[in-house]
C-alpha positions as CSV (number, residue, x, y, z in Angstrom):
1,M,-36.0,-26.4,-5.3
2,Q,-34.8,-27.6,-8.8
3,S,-34.8,-31.4,-9.0
4,N,-31.4,-31.5,-10.7
5,L,-29.8,-30.0,-7.5
6,L,-30.1,-33.4,-5.9
7,E,-28.5,-35.1,-8.8
8,M,-25.4,-32.8,-8.6
9,I,-24.6,-33.7,-5.0
10,T,-22.8,-37.1,-5.0
11,I,-20.9,-39.5,-2.7
12,D,-18.5,-42.3,-3.5
13,R,-19.4,-45.4,-1.5
14,R,-16.1,-47.0,-2.3
15,S,-14.1,-44.1,-0.8
16,T,-12.6,-44.3,2.7
17,V,-13.6,-40.6,3.2
18,D,-16.7,-40.5,5.4
19,Y,-20.0,-39.5,3.9
20,E,-20.3,-36.3,5.9
21,L,-17.0,-34.9,4.5
22,Q,-17.8,-36.1,1.0
23,I,-21.1,-34.3,1.0
24,K,-19.5,-31.1,2.5
25,E,-16.8,-31.0,-0.1
26,S,-19.3,-31.8,-2.9
27,I,-21.6,-28.9,-1.9
28,K,-18.6,-26.5,-1.4
29,A,-17.3,-27.3,-4.8
30,L,-20.7,-26.6,-6.4
31,I,-21.0,-23.3,-4.5
32,L,-17.4,-22.2,-5.4
33,D,-17.8,-22.9,-9.1
34,Q,-21.2,-21.1,-8.9
35,S,-23.3,-24.2,-9.9
36,F,-25.1,-23.3,-6.7
37,F,-25.2,-19.5,-6.7
38,Y,-26.1,-17.0,-4.0
39,H,-29.6,-17.6,-2.5
40,T,-30.0,-21.0,-4.1
41,V,-32.5,-23.0,-2.0
42,M,-30.9,-26.3,-1.0
43,P,-32.6,-29.7,-0.7
44,T,-33.9,-30.3,2.8
45,P,-31.9,-32.8,4.9
46,I,-34.5,-35.5,4.5
47,E,-34.7,-35.0,0.7
48,L,-30.9,-35.2,0.3
49,A,-30.7,-38.1,2.7
50,N,-33.3,-40.1,0.8
51,H,-31.6,-39.3,-2.5
52,L,-28.2,-40.5,-1.2
53,N,-29.8,-43.3,0.8
54,I,-28.1,-42.3,4.0
55,D,-29.1,-41.3,7.5
56,K,-30.7,-37.8,7.7
57,K,-28.5,-37.0,10.7
58,I,-25.4,-37.1,8.4
59,V,-26.9,-34.4,6.2
60,E,-28.0,-32.3,9.1
61,S,-24.5,-32.4,10.6
62,T,-23.0,-31.4,7.2
63,Y,-25.4,-28.5,6.7
64,A,-24.6,-27.3,10.2
65,Q,-20.9,-27.3,9.4
66,L,-21.4,-25.5,6.1
67,S,-23.6,-22.9,7.9
68,S,-20.9,-22.3,10.6
69,E,-18.3,-21.7,7.8
70,G,-20.6,-19.2,6.0
71,Y,-21.5,-21.3,3.0
72,L,-25.2,-21.9,4.0
73,K,-27.8,-20.1,6.0
74,T,-31.4,-20.6,6.9
75,D,-34.2,-18.3,5.8
76,E,-37.3,-17.3,7.8
77,S,-39.1,-20.5,6.7
78,G,-36.2,-22.6,7.9
79,Q,-35.0,-23.6,4.4
80,F,-31.3,-23.8,3.8
81,Q,-29.9,-21.3,1.2
82,V,-26.5,-20.6,-0.2
83,S,-25.1,-17.6,1.7
84,F,-21.6,-17.5,0.1
85,F,-21.0,-15.1,-2.8
86,E,-17.9,-14.1,-4.7
87,L,-16.7,-10.6,-5.3
88,T,-17.3,-9.7,-8.9
89,R,-14.5,-10.1,-11.4
90,Y,-14.1,-6.3,-11.2
91,F,-12.5,-6.8,-7.8
92,F,-10.1,-9.5,-9.0
93,D,-8.9,-7.2,-11.8
94,R,-8.2,-4.4,-9.3
95,N,-6.0,-4.3,-6.2
96,T,-8.2,-5.4,-3.2
97,A,-7.1,-5.5,0.4
98,V,-7.8,-8.9,1.8
99,F,-9.1,-7.6,5.1
100,D,-11.7,-5.3,3.5
101,A,-12.6,-8.0,1.0
102,I,-13.5,-10.4,3.8
103,A,-15.6,-7.7,5.5
104,A,-17.4,-7.1,2.2
105,L,-18.5,-10.7,2.2
106,G,-20.3,-10.0,5.5
107,L,-17.8,-11.7,7.7
108,E,-15.9,-10.4,10.7
109,P,-12.2,-10.2,9.5
110,S,-9.2,-10.9,11.8
111,I,-5.6,-11.8,11.4
112,E,-3.5,-14.2,13.4
113,C,0.3,-13.8,13.1
114,I,2.0,-17.2,13.6
115,E,5.5,-16.3,12.6
116,K,7.5,-13.0,12.4
117,K,11.3,-12.7,12.1
118,V,14.1,-10.9,10.3
119,V,16.0,-13.2,7.9
120,K,19.2,-12.8,5.8
121,L,18.9,-14.3,2.4
122,K,21.6,-15.4,0.0
123,K,22.0,-13.6,-3.3
124,E,20.5,-16.4,-5.2
125,E,17.4,-16.4,-3.0
126,L,17.0,-12.6,-3.4
127,L,17.3,-12.8,-7.2
128,Q,14.8,-15.7,-7.3
129,M,12.2,-13.6,-5.5
130,G,13.0,-10.5,-7.6
131,F,14.8,-8.4,-5.0
132,S,18.0,-6.5,-5.8
133,P,21.0,-7.8,-3.8
134,E,22.4,-4.2,-3.8
135,S,19.5,-3.1,-1.6
136,G,20.5,-5.4,1.2
137,N,19.8,-9.0,2.2
138,Q,17.7,-8.5,5.4
139,L,14.0,-9.0,5.1
140,L,11.0,-9.2,7.4
141,H,9.5,-12.7,7.1
142,I,5.9,-13.0,8.3
143,I,3.3,-15.8,8.1
144,R,-0.3,-14.9,9.0
145,I,-3.7,-16.4,8.8
146,Y,-6.6,-14.2,7.6
147,K,-9.9,-15.3,9.1
148,G,-13.6,-14.5,8.5
149,D,-15.9,-15.0,11.6
150,N,-12.8,-16.7,13.1
151,Q,-12.7,-19.3,10.4
152,P,-9.3,-19.6,8.5
153,I,-9.7,-18.4,4.9
154,M,-6.1,-17.7,3.7
155,I,-2.5,-18.1,4.8
156,L,-0.1,-15.4,3.6
157,E,3.7,-15.6,3.7
158,N,5.4,-12.3,3.0
159,Y,9.0,-11.0,2.6
160,L,9.5,-7.2,3.0
161,P,12.9,-5.5,2.6
162,I,14.3,-3.9,5.8
163,S,16.1,-1.3,3.6
164,V,12.7,0.1,2.6
165,F,10.9,-0.4,5.9
166,P,13.3,0.2,8.8
167,D,12.1,-0.7,12.3
168,I,9.2,-2.7,10.8
169,F,10.1,-5.8,12.8
170,K,9.9,-3.8,16.0
171,N,6.7,-1.8,15.3
172,F,4.6,-4.1,13.1
173,K,2.7,-6.5,15.4
174,G,1.4,-8.7,12.6
175,D,-2.3,-8.7,13.4
176,E,-3.1,-5.5,11.5
177,P,-3.7,-5.2,7.7
178,L,-0.3,-4.9,6.1
179,N,-1.1,-2.6,3.2
180,A,-2.8,-0.1,5.5
181,Y,0.2,-0.2,7.9
182,L,2.8,0.5,5.2
183,K,0.8,3.4,4.0
184,S,0.2,5.0,7.4
185,H,3.7,4.4,8.8
186,Y,5.9,4.8,5.7
187,G,3.7,6.7,3.2
188,I,4.2,3.8,0.8
189,R,1.4,2.0,-0.9
190,A,1.1,-0.9,-3.4
191,E,0.7,0.4,-6.9
192,I,1.3,-2.7,-9.0
193,S,0.5,-6.3,-8.1
194,K,1.8,-9.1,-10.4
195,R,0.6,-12.5,-9.4
196,I,0.7,-16.1,-10.6
197,I,-2.2,-18.3,-9.5
198,K,-2.4,-22.0,-9.7
199,S,-4.2,-25.0,-8.0
200,V,-2.1,-27.1,-5.6
201,N,-2.8,-29.7,-2.9
202,L,-2.3,-28.6,0.7
203,S,0.6,-29.9,2.6
204,T,0.0,-31.4,6.0
205,K,1.2,-28.2,7.8
206,L,-1.0,-25.9,5.7
207,A,-4.0,-28.2,5.9
208,K,-3.8,-28.1,9.7
209,L,-3.7,-24.3,9.8
210,L,-6.7,-24.0,7.4
211,N,-8.7,-26.7,9.2
212,E,-8.7,-28.8,6.1
213,R,-7.6,-32.3,5.3
214,K,-4.2,-33.1,3.9
215,N,-4.0,-32.8,0.0
216,A,-7.3,-30.8,-0.2
217,A,-7.4,-28.6,-3.3
218,S,-6.3,-25.0,-2.7
219,I,-5.4,-21.9,-4.6
220,Q,-1.8,-20.8,-4.4
221,S,-0.9,-17.3,-5.5
222,T,2.7,-15.9,-5.8
223,N,2.7,-12.1,-5.7
224,H,5.2,-9.4,-6.5
225,I,4.0,-6.0,-5.1
226,Y,5.7,-2.8,-6.4
227,D,5.4,0.9,-5.2
228,K,5.2,4.0,-7.5
229,F,9.0,4.0,-8.0
230,G,8.9,0.5,-9.3
231,R,10.6,-1.0,-6.2
232,L,9.7,-4.5,-5.2
233,I,8.3,-3.9,-1.7
234,D,6.7,-7.2,-0.9
235,Y,7.2,-10.7,-2.2
236,G,4.4,-13.1,-1.0
237,Q,2.8,-16.4,-1.4
238,S,-0.7,-17.3,-0.2
239,H,-2.8,-20.4,0.0
240,S,-6.6,-20.4,0.2
241,I,-9.2,-23.2,0.1
242,S,-11.5,-21.2,-2.1
243,S,-11.3,-18.3,-4.5
244,Y,-11.7,-15.9,-1.6
245,Y,-8.3,-14.7,-2.8
246,F,-7.9,-10.9,-2.9
247,Q,-4.3,-9.7,-2.7
248,A,-4.6,-6.1,-3.6
249,L,-6.0,-2.7,-2.7
250,I,-9.3,-1.0,-3.4
251,P,-10.2,2.2,-1.4
252,R,-12.6,1.4,1.4
253,A,-15.1,4.0,0.1
254,E,-15.2,2.1,-3.2
255,M,-15.9,-1.2,-1.3
256,K,-18.7,0.6,0.5
257,E,-20.3,1.6,-2.7
258,Y,-20.6,-2.0,-3.9
259,F,-21.3,-3.6,-0.5
260,P,-22.9,-0.9,1.7
261,K,-24.3,-3.4,4.3
262,A,-20.8,-4.7,5.1
263,F,-19.5,-1.2,6.0
264,K,-22.0,0.6,8.3
């Protein structure tokens, strides 16, 4: 273990946030910005506890939480290692399906639909999103949580025009990958993805859905998805607590080439 790893993990004794959460967020941040990269050997619980001058049980509990969320794992010798890794920049530059991207990380993907309804939007609302009012004002509005190993990773809110996808409210259950559904049922696929990404603090509602604390840092992405005819077929916004964000489409065969163990 590199000695400077200990120095990078810090706590603020003046903060009202308990040490366990502080250590957890400190380590997660170091992993997500790749200061702690894949397979980095972590300090042992006793080493970190001694360094921070706290009870070893606090570190053990924190490591257990990080392991359950897929950030850490133990090797054959019992040492804790970083198990989280990012998809390469190649995938962010392409159009990657969220469901397949989660699977590529070695996690079991699933989707929970928490809201699905048909809404009628005003002309100003349609224009603000980028839809043409002449194409109708009815849209399917869905809010879903994408999970990896049953842990919330991302919340997606989508608006899809009923004029392009008739009967989608009736037939789309909400717990299946959206892009794959549109292709199989309508023969329509995402061709162009334009997105704006920024950092925001989670609202109370979003924090609860992601099992995070209120105001925790998150990545917000606003997406405009177009088909081959240049039609806006999906307006969406997502929130994620890490850069697990992959709103796009790569063929499954191509994912298998880069992550063969994830797709047996």
